[in-house]
DSSP file (Angstrom, degrees, kcal/mol; ACC not computed):
  #  RESIDUE AA STRUCTURE BP1 BP2  ACC     N-H-->O    O-->H-N    N-H-->O    O-->H-N    TCO  KAPPA ALPHA  PHI   PSI    X-CA   Y-CA   Z-CA
    1    1 A X              0   0    0      0, 0.0     3,-0.1     0, 0.0     0, 0.0   0.000 360.0 360.0 360.0 -18.2   15.7   -8.0  -18.0
    2    2 A X        +     0   0    0      1,-0.3     2,-0.3     0, 0.0     0, 0.0   0.391 360.0 129.2  93.6  -5.2   13.5   -9.8  -15.5
    3    3 A X        -     0   0    0      3,-0.0    -1,-0.3     2,-0.0     2,-0.3  -0.646  46.1-148.3 -84.0 140.3   12.7   -6.8  -13.5
    4    4 A X    >>  -     0   0    0     -2,-0.3     3,-1.0    -3,-0.1     4,-0.9  -0.672  28.2-109.6 -99.7 163.5    9.1   -6.1  -12.7
    5    5 A X  H >> S+     0   0    0      1,-0.3     4,-2.4    -2,-0.3     3,-0.6   0.844 117.5  63.5 -59.0 -34.3    7.6   -2.6  -12.2
    6    6 A X  H 34 S+     0   0    0      1,-0.2    -1,-0.3     2,-0.2     8,-0.1   0.826  98.0  55.2 -61.0 -32.3    7.3   -3.4   -8.5
    7    7 A X  H <4 S+     0   0    0     -3,-1.0    -1,-0.2     1,-0.2    -2,-0.2   0.817 112.9  41.6 -70.9 -29.6   11.0   -3.7   -8.2
    8    8 A X  H << S+     0   0    0     -4,-0.9    -2,-0.2    -3,-0.6    -1,-0.2   0.843 100.9  81.1 -85.5 -37.4   11.6   -0.2   -9.6
    9    9 A X  S  < S-     0   0    0     -4,-2.4     2,-0.0     1,-0.1     0, 0.0  -0.433  83.8-117.6 -72.8 141.8    8.7    1.6   -7.8
   10   10 A X     >  -     0   0    0     -2,-0.1     4,-2.2     1,-0.1     5,-0.2  -0.330  26.5-110.6 -70.2 161.8    9.3    2.7   -4.3
   11   11 A X  H  > S+     0   0    0      1,-0.2     4,-2.3     2,-0.2     5,-0.2   0.899 121.2  54.5 -60.1 -40.3    7.1    1.2   -1.6
   12   12 A X  H  > S+     0   0    0      1,-0.2     4,-2.3     2,-0.2    -1,-0.2   0.905 107.9  49.0 -61.0 -42.0    5.4    4.6   -1.2
   13   13 A X  H  > S+     0   0    0      1,-0.2     4,-2.4     2,-0.2    -1,-0.2   0.883 109.9  51.7 -65.0 -38.1    4.6    4.6   -4.9
   14   14 A X  H  X S+     0   0    0     -4,-2.2     4,-2.1     2,-0.2    -2,-0.2   0.895 109.4  49.7 -65.6 -39.5    3.2    1.1   -4.7
   15   15 A X  H  X S+     0   0    0     -4,-2.3     4,-2.5     2,-0.2    -2,-0.2   0.929 111.5  48.9 -63.4 -45.1    0.9    2.1   -1.8
   16   16 A X  H  X S+     0   0    0     -4,-2.3     4,-2.4     1,-0.2    -2,-0.2   0.903 109.3  53.0 -60.9 -41.3   -0.3    5.1   -3.8
   17   17 A X  H  X S+     0   0    0     -4,-2.4     4,-1.3     2,-0.2    -1,-0.2   0.912 110.3  47.0 -61.7 -43.5   -1.0    3.0   -6.8
   18   18 A X  H  < S+     0   0    0     -4,-2.1     3,-0.4     1,-0.2     7,-0.2   0.930 112.8  49.0 -64.4 -45.1   -3.1    0.6   -4.7
   19   19 A X  H >< S+     0   0    0     -4,-2.5     3,-0.7     1,-0.2    -2,-0.2   0.873 110.1  52.0 -63.3 -36.3   -5.0    3.4   -3.1
   20   20 A X  H 3< S+     0   0    0     -4,-2.4    -1,-0.2     1,-0.2    -2,-0.2   0.760 128.5  19.7 -71.8 -24.4   -5.7    5.0   -6.5
   21   21 A X  T >X S+     0   0    0     -4,-1.3     3,-1.0    -3,-0.4     4,-0.8  -0.281  76.8 147.8-139.6  50.2   -7.1    1.8   -8.0
   22   22 A X  G X4  +     0   0    0     -3,-0.7     3,-1.0     1,-0.3    -3,-0.1   0.866  68.8  58.6 -58.3 -41.7   -8.0   -0.3   -4.9
   23   23 A X  G 34 S+     0   0    0      1,-0.3    -1,-0.3    -4,-0.1    -4,-0.1   0.787 111.5  41.6 -62.7 -27.4  -10.9   -2.0   -6.5
   24   24 A X  G <4 S+     0   0    0     -3,-1.0     2,-0.3    -6,-0.2    -1,-0.3   0.491  91.4 102.9 -99.2  -4.2   -8.7   -3.5   -9.3
   25   25 A X  S << S-     0   0    0     -3,-1.0     2,-0.1    -4,-0.8    -7,-0.0  -0.587  76.6-117.0 -77.9 139.2   -5.8   -4.4   -7.1
   26   26 A X     >  -     0   0    0     -2,-0.3     4,-2.2     1,-0.1     5,-0.2  -0.420  14.9-123.8 -73.8 151.5   -5.5   -8.1   -6.3
   27   27 A X  H  > S+     0   0    0      1,-0.2     4,-2.6     2,-0.2     5,-0.2   0.850 113.5  57.8 -63.1 -32.4   -5.8   -9.2   -2.6
   28   28 A X  H  > S+     0   0    0      2,-0.2     4,-2.3     1,-0.2    -1,-0.2   0.917 107.5  46.3 -62.8 -43.1   -2.4  -10.8   -3.0
   29   29 A X  H  > S+     0   0    0      2,-0.2     4,-2.3     1,-0.2    -2,-0.2   0.909 112.7  50.0 -65.5 -42.8   -0.8   -7.5   -4.0
   30   30 A X  H  X S+     0   0    0     -4,-2.2     4,-2.8     2,-0.2    -2,-0.2   0.923 111.9  47.7 -62.7 -44.8   -2.6   -5.7   -1.2
   31   31 A X  H  X S+     0   0    0     -4,-2.6     4,-2.5     2,-0.2    -1,-0.2   0.904 110.1  53.2 -63.0 -41.7   -1.4   -8.3    1.4
   32   32 A X  H  X S+     0   0    0     -4,-2.3     4,-1.7    -5,-0.2    -1,-0.2   0.925 112.8  43.5 -58.8 -45.7    2.1   -8.1    0.0
   33   33 A X  H  X S+     0   0    0     -4,-2.3     4,-2.3     2,-0.2     5,-0.2   0.907 111.7  52.9 -69.1 -42.3    2.2   -4.3    0.4
   34   34 A X  H  X S+     0   0    0     -4,-2.8     4,-1.3     1,-0.2    -1,-0.2   0.899 109.6  50.0 -59.2 -39.7    0.6   -4.4    3.9
   35   35 A X  H  < S+     0   0    0     -4,-2.5     4,-0.5     1,-0.2    -1,-0.2   0.879 111.2  49.3 -65.1 -38.0    3.2   -6.9    5.0
   36   36 A X  H  < S+     0   0    0     -4,-1.7     3,-0.3     1,-0.2    -2,-0.2   0.836 113.1  45.1 -72.4 -32.7    6.0   -4.6    3.6
   37   37 A X  H >X S+     0   0    0     -4,-2.3     3,-1.7     1,-0.2     4,-0.7   0.697  89.8  89.2 -83.5 -17.4    4.7   -1.5    5.3
   38   38 A X  G >< S+     0   0    0     -4,-1.3     3,-1.4     1,-0.3    -1,-0.2   0.864  83.9  51.9 -50.3 -47.3    4.1   -3.2    8.7
   39   39 A X  G 34 S+     0   0    0     -4,-0.5    -1,-0.3    -3,-0.3    -2,-0.1   0.742 105.1  58.7 -64.7 -19.3    7.6   -2.6   10.1
   40   40 A X  G <4 S+     0   0    0     -3,-1.7    -1,-0.3    -4,-0.2     2,-0.2   0.600  78.5 104.0 -86.3 -11.6    7.2    1.1    9.3
   41   41 A X  S << S-     0   0    0     -3,-1.4     6,-0.1    -4,-0.7    43,-0.1  -0.540  70.4-139.5 -71.8 137.8    4.1    1.6   11.4
   42   42 A X  S    S+     0   0    0     42,-0.4     2,-0.4    -2,-0.2    -1,-0.1   0.760  75.8  72.2 -76.9 -27.2    5.2    3.4   14.6
   43   43 A X     >  -     0   0    0     41,-0.3     4,-2.3     1,-0.1     5,-0.2  -0.763  64.6-150.0 -97.8 132.1    3.1    1.5   17.2
   44   44 A X  H  > S+     0   0    0     -2,-0.4     4,-2.7     1,-0.2     5,-0.2   0.891 102.4  53.9 -60.5 -40.0    3.9   -2.1   18.3
   45   45 A X  H  > S+     0   0    0      1,-0.2     4,-2.6     2,-0.2    -1,-0.2   0.911 108.9  48.3 -61.9 -42.6    0.3   -2.6   19.0
   46   46 A X  H  > S+     0   0    0      2,-0.2     4,-2.6     1,-0.2    -2,-0.2   0.918 112.3  48.3 -64.8 -44.0   -0.7   -1.5   15.5
   47   47 A X  H  X S+     0   0    0     -4,-2.3     4,-2.2     2,-0.2    -2,-0.2   0.917 113.9  46.7 -62.6 -43.6    2.0   -3.7   13.9
   48   48 A X  H  X S+     0   0    0     -4,-2.7     4,-2.0     2,-0.2    -2,-0.2   0.913 112.8  49.0 -65.5 -43.5    0.9   -6.7   15.9
   49   49 A X  H  X S+     0   0    0     -4,-2.6     4,-2.1    -5,-0.2    -2,-0.2   0.924 111.3  49.8 -61.9 -45.3   -2.8   -6.1   15.2
   50   50 A X  H  X S+     0   0    0     -4,-2.6     4,-2.7     1,-0.2    -1,-0.2   0.908 107.6  54.5 -61.5 -41.8   -2.1   -5.7   11.5
   51   51 A X  H  X S+     0   0    0     -4,-2.2     4,-2.4     1,-0.2    -1,-0.2   0.910 108.2  49.4 -58.8 -42.5   -0.1   -9.0   11.5
   52   52 A X  H  X S+     0   0    0     -4,-2.0     4,-1.9     2,-0.2    -1,-0.2   0.894 111.4  48.9 -63.1 -40.2   -3.1  -10.8   13.0
   53   53 A X  H  X S+     0   0    0     -4,-2.1     4,-2.1     2,-0.2    -2,-0.2   0.898 110.0  51.2 -66.9 -40.5   -5.4   -9.4   10.4
   54   54 A X  H  X S+     0   0    0     -4,-2.7     4,-2.6     1,-0.2    -2,-0.2   0.925 109.4  50.7 -61.9 -44.2   -3.1  -10.4    7.6
   55   55 A X  H  X S+     0   0    0     -4,-2.4     4,-1.3     1,-0.2    -1,-0.2   0.884 108.6  52.8 -61.0 -38.5   -3.0  -13.9    8.9
   56   56 A X  H  < S+     0   0    0     -4,-1.9    -1,-0.2     2,-0.2    -2,-0.2   0.897 109.9  47.5 -62.8 -40.8   -6.7  -14.0    9.0
   57   57 A X  H >< S+     0   0    0     -4,-2.1     3,-1.8     1,-0.2    -2,-0.2   0.919 109.1  53.4 -66.4 -43.3   -6.9  -12.9    5.4
   58   58 A X  H 3< S+     0   0    0     -4,-2.6    -1,-0.2     1,-0.3    -2,-0.2   0.775 103.9  57.9 -63.4 -25.3   -4.4  -15.5    4.4
   59   59 A X  T 3< S+     0   0    0     -4,-1.3     2,-0.5    -5,-0.2    -1,-0.3   0.469  90.9  87.8 -82.3  -1.9   -6.5  -18.2    6.1
   60   60 A X    <   -     0   0    0     -3,-1.8     6,-0.0    -4,-0.2    -4,-0.0  -0.859  53.7-172.6-101.8 129.1   -9.5  -17.3    3.9
   61   61 A X        +     0   0    0     -2,-0.5     2,-0.6     4,-0.0    -1,-0.1   0.694  59.3  94.7 -92.5 -20.9   -9.8  -19.1    0.5
   62   62 A X     >  -     0   0    0      1,-0.2     4,-2.5     2,-0.0     5,-0.2  -0.626  63.2-154.3 -77.7 117.0  -12.7  -17.1   -0.9
   63   63 A X  H  > S+     0   0    0     -2,-0.6     4,-2.3     1,-0.2     5,-0.2   0.845  93.4  53.6 -61.7 -36.2  -11.3  -14.3   -3.1
   64   64 A X  H  > S+     0   0    0      2,-0.2     4,-2.0     1,-0.2    -1,-0.2   0.921 111.6  45.1 -65.1 -43.4  -14.3  -12.1   -2.6
   65   65 A X  H  > S+     0   0    0      2,-0.2     4,-2.5     1,-0.2    -2,-0.2   0.889 111.2  53.9 -66.3 -39.7  -14.1  -12.4    1.2
   66   66 A X  H  X S+     0   0    0     -4,-2.5     4,-2.5     1,-0.2    -2,-0.2   0.923 109.0  48.3 -59.7 -44.6  -10.3  -11.7    1.0
   67   67 A X  H  X S+     0   0    0     -4,-2.3     4,-2.2     2,-0.2    -1,-0.2   0.900 110.8  51.1 -64.2 -40.5  -10.9   -8.5   -0.9
   68   68 A X  H  X S+     0   0    0     -4,-2.0     4,-1.3     1,-0.2    -1,-0.2   0.914 111.5  47.4 -62.8 -43.2  -13.5   -7.4    1.6
   69   69 A X  H  X S+     0   0    0     -4,-2.5     4,-0.6     1,-0.2    -2,-0.2   0.874 110.2  52.9 -66.1 -37.3  -11.1   -8.0    4.5
   70   70 A X  H >< S+     0   0    0     -4,-2.5     3,-1.3     1,-0.2     4,-0.2   0.894 103.2  57.6 -63.2 -39.4   -8.4   -6.2    2.6
   71   71 A X  H >< S+     0   0    0     -4,-2.2     3,-1.4     1,-0.3     4,-0.2   0.856  99.4  59.0 -61.2 -34.2  -10.7   -3.2    2.2
   72   72 A X  H 3< S+     0   0    0     -4,-1.3     3,-0.4     1,-0.2    -1,-0.3   0.733 104.8  51.5 -64.5 -21.7  -11.1   -3.1    6.0
   73   73 A X  T XX S+     0   0    0     -3,-1.3     3,-1.5    -4,-0.6     4,-0.7   0.345  75.7 106.7 -98.1   5.4   -7.3   -2.6    6.2
   74   74 A X  H X>  +     0   0    0     -3,-1.4     4,-1.4     1,-0.3     3,-1.1   0.834  68.4  66.1 -54.3 -37.1   -7.1    0.3    3.7
   75   75 A X  H 3> S+     0   0    0     -3,-0.4     4,-2.9     1,-0.3    -1,-0.3   0.820  91.7  63.6 -57.7 -28.6   -6.5    2.9    6.5
   76   76 A X  H <> S+     0   0    0     -3,-1.5     4,-2.1     1,-0.2    -1,-0.3   0.868 100.5  51.8 -62.9 -34.8   -3.2    1.2    7.2
   77   77 A X  H <X S+     0   0    0     -3,-1.1     4,-1.9    -4,-0.7    -1,-0.2   0.919 111.2  46.9 -66.0 -43.2   -2.1    2.2    3.7
   78   78 A X  H  X S+     0   0    0     -4,-1.4     4,-1.9     1,-0.2    -2,-0.2   0.921 110.9  52.1 -62.5 -44.3   -3.1    5.8    4.4
   79   79 A X  H  X>S+     0   0    0     -4,-2.9     5,-2.6     1,-0.2     4,-0.8   0.888 106.5  54.0 -61.4 -39.5   -1.3    5.8    7.8
   80   80 A X  H ><5S+     0   0    0     -4,-2.1     3,-1.0     1,-0.2    -1,-0.2   0.939 109.2  47.7 -59.9 -46.7    1.9    4.6    6.1
   81   81 A X  H 3<5S+     0   0    0     -4,-1.9    -1,-0.2     1,-0.3    -2,-0.2   0.833 112.5  49.7 -64.1 -31.5    1.8    7.5    3.7
   82   82 A X  H 3<5S-     0   0    0     -4,-1.9    -1,-0.3    -5,-0.1    -2,-0.2   0.556 113.7-118.7 -84.0  -8.2    1.1    9.9    6.6
   83   83 A X  T <<5       0   0    0     -3,-1.0    -3,-0.2    -4,-0.8    -2,-0.1   0.740 360.0 360.0  78.7  23.3    4.0    8.4    8.6
   84   84 A X      <       0   0    0     -5,-2.6   -42,-0.4    -6,-0.2   -41,-0.3   0.453 360.0 360.0 -85.2 360.0    1.8    7.3   11.5
């Protein structure tokens, strides 16, 4: 049908999936989800800060470094689930 599992899963389910298997999630997938949750974060300062961090990760070509930088942003996924 052309649908991927991501299209069927809610954003909340996708965040939970990444958190449950963070080490095996690709940095591209993590960045995609972080970008999608950004508008749901309640503080403008938090959204702006996250956007800057995402841009920094996108400017890095080394996959190992990208993954390390993504790991630093893991709390944002938790905050999204908590509604912060």
